[in-house]
C-alpha distance (Angstrom), angle and dihedral (degrees) to the residues before:
residue distance angle dihedral
M1 . . .
P2 3.81 . .
R3 3.82 87.6 .
L4 3.80 90.0 52.4
R5 3.80 89.8 51.1
I6 3.80 89.6 50.8
L7 3.79 92.6 49.7
T8 3.80 90.9 46.1
A9 3.79 91.4 49.1
S10 3.81 90.7 46.9
A11 3.78 91.3 50.4
A12 3.79 90.4 49.6
A13 3.79 90.9 49.0
I14 3.78 91.6 49.4
A15 3.81 89.6 49.7
V16 3.77 90.3 52.3
V17 3.80 90.9 49.2
L18 3.81 92.1 47.5
A19 3.79 90.4 48.2
A20 3.79 90.0 50.5
V21 3.80 91.2 48.6
G22 3.80 89.7 48.8
L23 3.77 91.0 50.1
W24 3.81 90.7 49.0
W25 3.81 90.8 48.2
T26 3.79 94.8 51.9
T27 3.79 95.9 42.0
S28 3.80 94.7 44.3
R29 3.80 93.2 54.1
H30 3.77 96.5 82.0
E31 3.74 117.7 -159.7
P32 3.81 112.2 -125.9
A33 3.77 112.7 -90.5
P34 3.81 112.8 -100.5
V35 3.79 116.3 -95.5
K36 3.79 109.2 -107.1
S37 3.80 99.8 165.4
I38 3.78 133.0 38.5
A39 3.79 139.7 179.8
V40 3.80 120.2 -151.9
L41 3.79 106.0 -154.6
P42 3.82 122.3 -151.1
F43 3.78 108.4 -88.8
K44 3.81 117.1 -112.4
S45 3.77 117.0 -118.8
L46 3.80 114.3 -134.2
A47 3.81 93.2 -167.8
S48 3.79 129.0 65.7
R49 3.79 97.5 -125.4
S50 3.79 114.2 145.7
D51 3.81 94.1 -133.8
D52 3.81 97.7 47.2
E53 3.81 95.0 89.5
H54 3.79 93.6 71.8
L55 3.81 90.4 41.3
S56 3.81 91.6 54.5
L57 3.78 92.9 51.2
G58 3.80 91.2 35.6
L59 3.80 93.3 60.5
A60 3.80 89.8 50.9
D61 3.81 90.1 47.7
A62 3.81 91.4 50.4
L63 3.82 91.9 51.8
I64 3.81 91.4 45.8
T65 3.80 90.9 51.4
R66 3.79 92.5 49.6
M67 3.81 97.3 45.2
S68 3.80 97.2 42.1
S69 3.81 88.6 74.9
I70 3.83 90.8 66.7
K71 3.79 113.9 102.2
G72 3.79 114.4 -130.8
L73 3.81 93.8 23.5
S74 3.79 116.9 97.9
V75 3.81 111.3 -154.5
R76 3.80 119.4 -169.4
P77 3.83 110.8 -123.4
T78 3.80 124.6 -112.5
S79 3.81 92.5 -111.7
V80 3.82 88.2 64.4
V81 3.81 101.2 43.1
M82 3.81 96.7 42.9
K83 3.82 90.2 81.6
F84 3.82 86.4 72.3
A85 3.81 92.6 60.6
N86 3.82 116.6 115.0
R87 3.81 94.1 11.5
E88 3.75 103.2 131.7
D89 3.80 94.4 -179.5
E90 3.82 95.8 45.2
D91 3.80 113.7 127.8
S92 3.81 108.3 -137.9
I93 3.81 93.3 -148.3
L94 3.81 90.8 52.7
A95 3.79 88.5 48.4
G96 3.79 89.6 51.9
Q97 3.80 90.9 49.4
S98 3.79 92.4 50.4
L99 3.81 89.7 49.7
G100 3.81 92.2 48.5
V101 3.82 96.7 -126.2
D102 3.81 134.8 143.7
A103 3.81 95.0 -135.4
V104 3.76 138.9 17.3
L105 3.81 130.3 -154.9
E106 3.79 117.8 -149.1
G107 3.75 129.4 176.0
S108 3.78 149.4 156.9
I109 3.79 135.2 -130.8
Y110 3.78 126.1 -148.6
R111 3.79 113.2 -175.2
T112 3.77 130.6 -177.4
D113 3.79 125.0 178.2
N114 3.79 95.0 -74.4
R115 3.82 107.9 6.6
M116 3.78 134.7 65.5
R117 3.78 126.1 -163.6
I118 3.81 118.0 -166.9
T119 3.79 122.5 -172.9
T120 3.80 118.6 -170.6
R121 3.78 140.2 179.2
L122 3.79 130.2 -169.1
M123 3.82 113.0 -155.0
R124 3.78 135.1 -173.8
V125 3.81 108.9 -124.4
S126 3.82 97.4 -150.7
D127 3.82 97.2 62.3
Q128 3.83 102.1 8.5
S129 3.81 90.2 -119.7
S130 3.78 121.5 153.5
I131 3.81 114.2 -112.4
W132 3.79 96.8 -179.8
A133 3.78 140.9 -15.3
G134 3.79 130.4 -166.7
Q135 3.78 144.5 172.3
F136 3.80 128.2 -152.1
D137 3.79 125.8 -167.8
E138 3.79 112.3 -175.6
K139 3.77 143.1 143.3
A140 3.79 110.1 -72.1
D141 3.79 92.1 -121.9
D142 3.82 92.2 53.7
F143 3.80 92.8 78.4
F144 3.81 93.2 135.2
S145 3.81 93.7 59.1
I146 3.79 90.5 50.7
Q147 3.81 90.8 51.6
N148 3.80 91.9 49.7
A149 3.79 94.1 48.0
L150 3.80 92.7 45.7
A151 3.79 95.1 48.6
H152 3.81 93.8 47.6
Q153 3.80 94.7 47.1
I154 3.81 92.4 48.5
V155 3.80 91.8 50.6
S156 3.81 90.2 45.8
A157 3.83 90.6 51.4
L158 3.80 89.6 51.6
A159 3.82 89.4 52.3
V160 3.79 91.5 -128.6
N161 3.79 116.5 167.2
L162 3.78 109.4 -138.5
S163 3.77 129.7 -152.4
S164 3.79 118.3 -136.0
T165 3.83 89.2 -102.8
E166 3.81 91.4 52.7
K167 3.80 92.0 47.2
H168 3.80 88.8 52.8
A169 3.82 92.0 49.2
L170 3.80 91.7 48.4
A171 3.81 93.5 53.5
K172 3.79 96.7 38.1
R173 3.81 119.9 133.7
Y174 3.78 114.3 -157.7
T175 3.80 96.6 -171.5
E176 3.78 139.5 7.6
S177 3.81 92.0 -146.4
A178 3.80 113.5 96.0
D179 3.82 89.7 -167.4
A180 3.79 92.4 53.5
Y181 3.78 91.3 47.5
N182 3.81 93.3 50.2
L183 3.80 90.1 50.0
Y184 3.81 89.2 50.1
L185 3.82 91.7 50.2
T186 3.79 89.9 50.6
G187 3.80 89.6 50.0
R188 3.81 92.1 51.3
Y189 3.80 89.6 46.7
H190 3.80 90.0 59.1
W191 3.83 94.5 37.5
N192 3.80 90.9 56.4
K193 3.81 89.9 59.9
R194 3.84 87.6 71.2
S195 3.81 96.3 -148.8
K196 3.80 130.3 125.6
D197 3.82 95.2 -116.6
A198 3.80 92.2 45.4
G199 3.81 89.8 49.0
T200 3.81 90.6 55.9
K201 3.81 90.0 51.7
A202 3.81 91.2 46.7
E203 3.80 91.2 53.1
T204 3.81 90.5 53.7
F205 3.81 93.4 51.6
F206 3.82 93.8 45.7
R207 3.81 90.2 51.9
Q208 3.82 90.3 49.2
A209 3.82 90.1 50.0
I210 3.81 89.8 52.9
E211 3.81 90.1 50.5
K212 3.82 89.5 53.5
D213 3.80 92.7 47.6
P214 3.84 117.6 12.2
G215 3.81 88.2 -172.5
F216 3.83 95.5 59.5
A217 3.84 105.2 117.4
L218 3.83 96.4 -171.9
A219 3.81 91.3 55.9
Y220 3.82 90.9 56.0
L221 3.80 89.9 48.3
G222 3.80 90.9 50.3
L223 3.80 89.6 51.9
A224 3.82 90.6 48.1
D225 3.82 92.8 50.4
T226 3.81 89.3 50.8
L227 3.81 95.3 49.3
I228 3.80 101.3 37.2
M229 3.81 96.2 84.4
G230 3.80 94.9 46.2
S231 3.78 136.5 76.0
V232 3.83 94.1 -92.0
Y233 3.78 92.6 61.9
Q234 3.83 92.4 136.3
E235 3.81 89.0 72.6
S236 3.80 88.5 52.4
W237 3.81 88.8 60.9
G238 3.81 90.7 54.8
A239 3.81 90.8 48.7
I240 3.83 92.0 50.7
E241 3.80 91.9 49.3
K242 3.81 90.5 48.1
A243 3.82 91.0 51.2
L244 3.80 90.8 51.4
A245 3.81 92.6 45.4
L246 3.80 87.9 56.1
D247 3.82 95.3 42.1
D248 3.79 119.9 13.3
K249 3.83 90.8 -177.9
L250 3.81 94.2 63.0
G251 3.80 101.5 119.3
E252 3.80 96.2 -169.9
A253 3.80 90.6 56.6
Y254 3.81 91.4 58.1
A255 3.82 88.8 52.4
S256 3.81 91.2 51.6
R257 3.80 90.4 47.7
G258 3.80 90.1 48.9
F259 3.80 89.6 51.8
W260 3.80 90.7 49.6
K261 3.80 92.5 49.5
M262 3.80 90.7 47.7
F263 3.80 99.9 51.7
K264 3.80 104.1 18.8
G265 3.80 102.2 31.8
W266 3.84 103.5 27.4
Q267 3.82 86.1 -141.0
W268 3.78 97.4 147.7
D269 3.82 101.5 174.8
D270 3.80 93.2 43.6
S271 3.81 90.2 47.7
D272 3.81 90.1 51.0
A273 3.81 91.0 52.4
D274 3.80 92.2 49.8
F275 3.80 93.5 51.0
R276 3.78 91.6 49.3
R277 3.82 90.2 49.0
S278 3.81 90.7 49.4
I279 3.80 91.6 51.6
E280 3.82 91.2 46.8
L281 3.81 91.3 54.2
N282 3.81 97.0 38.8
P283 3.82 112.5 17.3
G284 3.80 91.2 172.9
Y285 3.82 94.1 62.2
G286 3.80 100.0 106.8
T287 3.79 94.8 -170.9
A288 3.82 90.7 63.1
H289 3.81 89.8 56.7
Q290 3.83 90.4 46.0
W291 3.80 94.1 50.8
Y292 3.79 92.1 43.8
A293 3.82 89.1 52.2
T294 3.81 88.4 52.2
L295 3.82 91.0 52.5
L296 3.81 91.8 48.9
A297 3.81 90.6 49.4
I298 3.81 93.2 49.3
R299 3.80 88.7 52.6
G300 3.81 90.3 53.2
R301 3.82 95.8 -107.0
V302 3.80 93.6 124.8
E303 3.83 98.3 157.3
E304 3.80 90.5 54.2
A305 3.80 88.0 45.6
K306 3.81 90.8 55.3
A307 3.81 90.8 51.0
E308 3.81 91.5 50.7
M309 3.80 93.2 46.9
T310 3.80 88.3 50.1
K311 3.82 87.3 60.0
A312 3.81 89.8 52.1
L313 3.81 89.4 51.4
E314 3.80 91.4 49.4
I315 3.80 87.0 58.7
D316 3.80 93.5 45.2
P317 3.82 114.3 9.5
M318 3.81 92.0 173.0
S319 3.81 97.4 56.6
Q320 3.79 108.3 120.3
N321 3.79 87.0 -161.9
F322 3.82 94.1 57.2
I323 3.81 92.9 41.6
A324 3.80 94.2 50.3
D325 3.80 91.2 46.3
M326 3.80 88.7 53.5
G327 3.81 85.7 54.4
Q328 3.79 90.0 51.4
I329 3.81 91.0 52.1
H330 3.82 89.9 53.0
Y331 3.80 87.5 49.3
F332 3.81 89.3 54.4
A333 3.83 86.8 51.7
R334 3.85 89.2 53.8
Q335 3.81 89.6 -115.9
Y336 3.79 95.9 134.4
V337 3.82 99.7 168.0
E338 3.80 92.3 55.0
A339 3.80 90.7 42.1
E340 3.80 91.5 54.9
S341 3.80 91.4 48.0
Y342 3.81 93.2 55.6
C343 3.80 93.5 46.0
R344 3.81 91.8 50.1
K345 3.80 90.2 51.4
A346 3.81 89.6 52.0
L347 3.81 90.4 51.9
E348 3.80 91.4 48.9
I349 3.80 86.8 61.1
Y350 3.81 94.9 42.8
P351 3.84 114.9 9.6
D352 3.82 93.1 -169.3
F353 3.79 95.4 53.5
L354 3.81 102.3 135.2
N355 3.80 98.8 -155.2
G356 3.80 91.8 51.5
H357 3.82 90.8 60.6
I358 3.82 93.3 42.7
Y359 3.81 91.7 51.3
L360 3.81 91.5 47.6
S361 3.81 91.1 51.9
D362 3.82 90.2 55.2
I363 3.81 91.8 45.0
F364 3.81 93.9 51.2
L365 3.78 92.1 46.4
K366 3.80 92.1 54.4
A367 3.81 89.9 44.5
G368 3.82 88.5 56.1
D369 3.82 97.3 -111.7
K370 3.81 102.1 126.3
D371 3.82 95.3 169.0
R372 3.80 93.5 58.9
A373 3.81 90.8 40.8
F374 3.80 89.2 55.9
D375 3.83 92.9 46.1
E376 3.82 91.0 53.3
E377 3.78 90.0 48.3
M378 3.80 90.0 54.6
S379 3.82 90.4 49.0
A380 3.80 89.5 52.4
A381 3.81 91.3 48.2
R382 3.79 92.0 51.1
I383 3.82 91.4 51.5
H384 3.82 94.4 44.0
Y385 3.79 100.0 44.3
G386 3.79 96.4 29.4
T387 3.82 90.6 71.3
A388 3.82 93.7 59.7
K389 3.78 119.1 99.5
G390 3.77 113.1 -98.1
A391 3.81 92.4 9.3
E392 3.81 96.8 106.8
D393 3.80 94.6 87.5
K394 3.80 94.7 41.6
I395 3.79 102.7 46.7
D396 3.82 95.6 70.9
E397 3.78 90.8 50.3
A398 3.81 92.8 48.1
I399 3.81 93.1 49.0
A400 3.80 91.9 46.9
S401 3.81 89.2 51.9
A402 3.82 91.6 49.3
R403 3.81 90.9 49.7
E404 3.80 90.8 52.1
V405 3.83 91.2 51.3
Y406 3.80 89.3 49.4
R407 3.82 91.8 48.0
Q408 3.81 92.9 51.3
S409 3.80 102.0 38.3
D410 3.82 106.2 17.0
Y411 3.80 124.7 -134.2
E412 3.80 95.3 -40.7
G413 3.78 92.9 55.7
Y414 3.78 91.3 47.2
W415 3.82 91.3 53.4
K416 3.80 92.4 46.8
T417 3.80 86.8 57.1
N418 3.80 89.2 48.6
L419 3.80 90.1 50.8
E420 3.80 91.6 56.9
R421 3.79 89.8 50.5
L422 3.82 92.5 49.1
L423 3.81 93.2 49.2
N424 3.81 90.9 51.7
R425 3.78 95.4 53.5
T426 3.78 119.5 118.3
A427 3.80 121.0 -110.4
D428 3.82 91.5 -97.8
G429 3.79 93.4 58.7
F430 3.79 99.3 31.6
S431 3.82 116.9 123.2
Y432 3.80 125.5 -175.9
Y433 3.81 88.0 -170.2
A434 3.82 89.3 61.2
L435 3.80 88.4 50.6
V436 3.81 90.8 51.9
K437 3.81 89.3 55.2
C438 3.78 93.2 45.9
Y439 3.82 96.3 47.9
T440 3.81 90.9 45.0
R441 3.78 91.8 53.0
L442 3.81 89.2 50.1
G443 3.80 91.6 49.4
E444 3.83 94.5 -118.3
K445 3.80 98.3 140.7
E446 3.81 100.9 175.4
K447 3.80 93.5 49.7
A448 3.81 89.7 45.3
L449 3.82 89.8 53.2
D450 3.81 91.4 47.1
A451 3.82 89.5 53.7
L452 3.81 90.4 44.7
E453 3.81 91.3 57.2
K454 3.82 90.6 47.8
S455 3.81 90.0 49.7
W456 3.81 88.5 52.7
E457 3.83 92.2 48.8
N458 3.82 89.4 51.8
R459 3.83 92.8 44.9
E460 3.79 91.9 -131.8
F461 3.77 117.7 -160.7
M462 3.82 99.5 -122.9
L463 3.81 97.9 43.6
P464 3.86 97.6 96.1
F465 3.83 90.0 64.1
V466 3.83 89.6 64.4
N467 3.81 87.0 72.4
V468 3.83 91.2 72.6
D469 3.83 106.2 15.3
P470 3.85 109.9 117.9
L471 3.82 89.5 -144.1
F472 3.80 88.4 77.1
D473 3.80 97.9 48.0
S474 3.81 90.1 111.9
L475 3.83 89.4 63.2
R476 3.80 99.1 44.3
S477 3.80 97.6 92.4
E478 3.82 92.7 50.3
P479 3.85 114.0 108.2
R480 3.83 91.6 -137.5
F481 3.81 90.5 54.6
Q482 3.78 92.2 48.9
E483 3.80 92.1 47.5
V484 3.80 93.1 54.4
F485 3.80 91.9 54.4
R486 3.80 92.1 41.7
Q487 3.83 87.6 56.3
M488 3.83 88.7 48.7
G489 3.80 90.5 53.2
L490 3.80 94.6 -116.2
R491 3.81 95.8 110.7
S492 3.80 132.5 41.9
């Protein structure tokens, strides 16, 4: 009997041990963390067709557009991933690491005259494991069906639960015309290059897409985004309104309209409403968060602006544009150390990023370091003027001349020279805003206020920033300054 008790006790002890081991085994086998961020890389073309480059990037852009409407999933924008196009030796995992994402989608396209074969693979960046792989072989003109199938299978592989609104956005068809859609993709391909020549090409393709399908909302939005920064911005307003008339659920269009109302219309409350509507419809559109942060900053709500820019950075933490703009917001808050840190991080990602150098120049000037402010200004000048045709041989000479003026007569002498140059500009390049900056730096308040009023009369693009820029603190108590911003609706 005692032996039986011992055996029974031993069996019970062993059971407890086995149960404990089982518990350890199940709890120690961690399930992979859910994918919260993804990069869709440009697809590689396996054929040497001249028009496959835009198709390869276009398919990635289409998937990015569809999936960016999903809450809880951060999708890197096309402008970021396009740098990985045409890189045959690019490791997708390394690309994913550099973009700071949990997963990366890579793929290839092989197209003949009437067939298209697309092979894709979704990989986890942390351990290089394959999450999902698929192959599609369809008619070449059935591009929409391939997009739909791809987007749904990727989302299914990620185990993302979709709302009815997100399901609708994922399956949405913007046009039934394959020709119009291909023209649109080509336009976006050029637009994403962000250069003047590419912008001209993009405008042509967007207009051709509209001719093919006058009911294609995305084509109107592409045209609006191309025109909004130029001198014919009034047409961009018509294109935005047309896009929204065709599709009032197009989140990106509300962001573009909010941008227009902010800088062209000075309609602050209406702009705010449009940005919030854009974010509601497409929370993964980082640019909407960026532009909304800019509006909040201009209105003096810098802490809210920081929070909104943080959301943009959660969507794309490697965007030099978002990072530098976060630096600018800290500059507006008079937090110069933090502002410098953000701008330096942006320049680590892209050393020739113009705005990063411009922001740093302003930061150093307010921090009292004129030498570094001047050096950053020269870096910005080299980037800006060095891209112009025929400027390569002249830029070194111009910078050397500016450095000599600075050496002989310090910052004040350098800005007096700049003032002469600004006053001699032709009507096309004349900027009262630039004069406001120049006169303020030289301490000539009355002339700065005169230029400020002229800038207001001409509704110049950069003028709203004066409301919060520390450079103009010496003018803030002046009644003429306050009246300008009261008329703009930025002061009570």
